[in-house]
C-alpha positions in Angstrom: -170.2 44.7 -30.4 -169.6 48.1 -31.9 -169.6 51.0 -29.5 -169.6 54.7 -30.4 -168.8 57.4 -27.8 -169.4 61.1 -28.7 -167.8 64.0 -27.0 -167.1 67.6 -27.5 -170.5 69.1 -27.1 -171.2 72.1 -24.9 -172.3 75.7 -24.8 -170.9 78.2 -27.3 -171.8 81.7 -28.4 -173.2 82.4 -31.8 -170.4 82.5 -34.4 -168.3 80.2 -32.3 -166.9 76.8 -33.0 -167.0 73.3 -31.6 -165.4 70.0 -32.6 -167.3 66.8 -31.9 -165.6 63.5 -31.7 -166.9 60.0 -32.1 -164.6 57.3 -30.8 -165.4 53.9 -32.3 -164.5 50.5 -30.8 -165.3 47.0 -32.0 -164.9 47.9 -35.7 -162.6 49.8 -38.0 -164.1 53.1 -39.2 -162.6 52.5 -42.6 -165.1 49.8 -43.3 -168.0 51.9 -42.3 -169.9 54.8 -43.7 -169.8 57.3 -40.7 -172.6 59.8 -40.2 -173.4 62.6 -37.9 -177.1 63.2 -37.3 -178.9 65.7 -35.1 -182.3 65.8 -33.5 -184.3 68.6 -31.9 -187.1 67.7 -29.4 -190.2 66.6 -31.2 -188.5 66.5 -34.6 -187.2 63.8 -36.8 -183.5 63.0 -36.8 -181.7 64.9 -39.5 -178.6 63.7 -41.4 -175.9 66.4 -41.0 -172.8 64.9 -42.6 -171.4 61.7 -44.0 -168.0 60.4 -44.7 -168.0 57.1 -46.6 -165.5 54.3 -46.3 -163.8 55.6 -49.4 -163.5 59.1 -47.9 -166.2 60.9 -49.8 -168.1 63.5 -47.8 -171.6 64.9 -48.0 -173.4 67.6 -46.1 -176.9 68.9 -45.4 -177.6 72.2 -47.1 -178.1 73.8 -43.7 -174.5 73.2 -42.7 -172.5 73.3 -46.0 -169.6 75.7 -45.7 -169.8 75.7 -41.9 -169.3 72.0 -40.8 -166.6 69.6 -41.8 -166.6 65.9 -41.2 -163.3 64.0 -41.1 -161.8 60.9 -39.7 -158.5 59.6 -38.2 -158.2 55.9 -39.0 -155.3 55.5 -36.6 -157.4 56.8 -33.7 -160.5 55.1 -35.1 -162.3 58.4 -34.5 -164.6 60.6 -36.6 -164.9 64.3 -36.1 -167.4 67.0 -36.9 -165.8 70.5 -36.9 -168.6 73.1 -36.5 -167.8 76.7 -37.3 -170.0 79.8 -37.5 -172.5 78.2 -35.2 -176.0 79.5 -35.1 -178.7 79.2 -32.4 -180.6 76.9 -34.7 -177.7 74.4 -34.4 -178.8 73.8 -30.8 -179.7 70.2 -30.7 -178.4 66.8 -29.7 -175.8 65.4 -32.2 -175.5 61.6 -32.8 -172.7 59.6 -34.4 -173.8 56.6 -36.5 -171.8 53.8 -38.1 -173.2 51.8 -40.9 -171.2 48.8 -42.3 -170.5 49.2 -46.0 -172.4 45.9 -46.7 -175.2 46.7 -44.3 -174.1 44.1 -41.7 -174.8 46.5 -38.8 -176.0 50.0 -37.9 -174.9 51.4 -34.6 -175.5 54.7 -32.8 -173.8 56.7 -30.1 -175.6 58.1 -27.0 -175.6 61.7 -28.3 -173.9 64.9 -27.2 -175.7 68.2 -26.6 -174.7 71.3 -28.5 -176.1 74.7 -27.3 -175.5 77.9 -29.2 -176.5 80.9 -27.1 -175.3 84.2 -26.0 
């Protein structure tokens, strides 16, 4: 069983920074494509950032230049560094692990990010 536990969410002022963490157990992150999604109430879940098993990264246009996804294979943890945060970044963020051969697709429980003065 693969488990994902997010942490690092909270309240931050506009222009501030947060770093989200996703600790993975039950699977090595190096064999997964790891994603960060976010979802606002009543809206579809939006893909924010991806880091592939090979280390390639991709970002939604809305966060390019502000967010950075990275991973630490030794800690089996994926990070989302969020800078220059805006009020519209206020949503729940979810970590997602997809096996490179599609054997599984797991989600974390989500962590709330609130950007407000």
